[in-house]
N, C-alpha and C positions, 0 to 999 in steps of 0.2 A: 312693199316689204320684201317680196321675193327677190327683187333685184338687189336690195341692200344686203340681204342674207347671202345671196350668191356671190356678191362682190368681195365678201370677206371669207369665203369658203365654208359658210354654214349651210345647213339644209333647211329649206323653208317647208313647213307643213301647213297646208291649207285645210282648216277644219270646216269650211263652208258646207260641204255635203253632209257633215255630221249634224249641223244645225238646221238643215233644210226642214222647214215646217215646225221647228221647235224653239225659235227665238221668241222675242216679245210677241205676245198674243198667240203663240203657237200652242200646239197640244202634244206633249206637255210643254208648258212655257219654261224654258231653261235659262232665260235672260230676264233680269228684273226690268220692269218698265220704270216709270217715275215713282219713287218710294218717298212717301211723306210721313210715315209712321214707323214705329219700331226702331227708333234711333239708338245707336250705341253711345257710350260716354264720349268717344272721340269724334262723333259725327257732327255734321253741320247743324246749326240751330235753325228752327223754324223761322221764317217761312221757306227757307232754302230746302231743296230736296236732299234726301239722304245720300250719302256716298255710295250706298248700295245701288242707286239708280243706274241702269244701263250696264250693270256688271253681271257676271254669271251667277246663277243659283248653284246649289250643290250638283244638281243634274247637269248643268252647263259645264262645270269644272270636269265632270266625268267625260263629257263629250270632247273637251280639249285633250284629256288624258288618252281617250281612245285614239285620237289622231296621232298623238305622240307615240303611243305603243305600236301602232301599225308601222310607223317609220323606223322605230328602233328594231 
């Protein structure tokens, strides 16, 4: 991703250090694991996992924002 961003003159921001110890099963967990309940109206139907699976929680979105704000 960094090479692709650089090739078009964009700045790549790596949030990996922000997520250190906080991703799936981290403390606090800021990325959803496999979600099978709490589906929204537009979500996948059971038995498929929810579209929330493997996506950031609110705290994960904050970690991405922290990385962006440092760069700006």
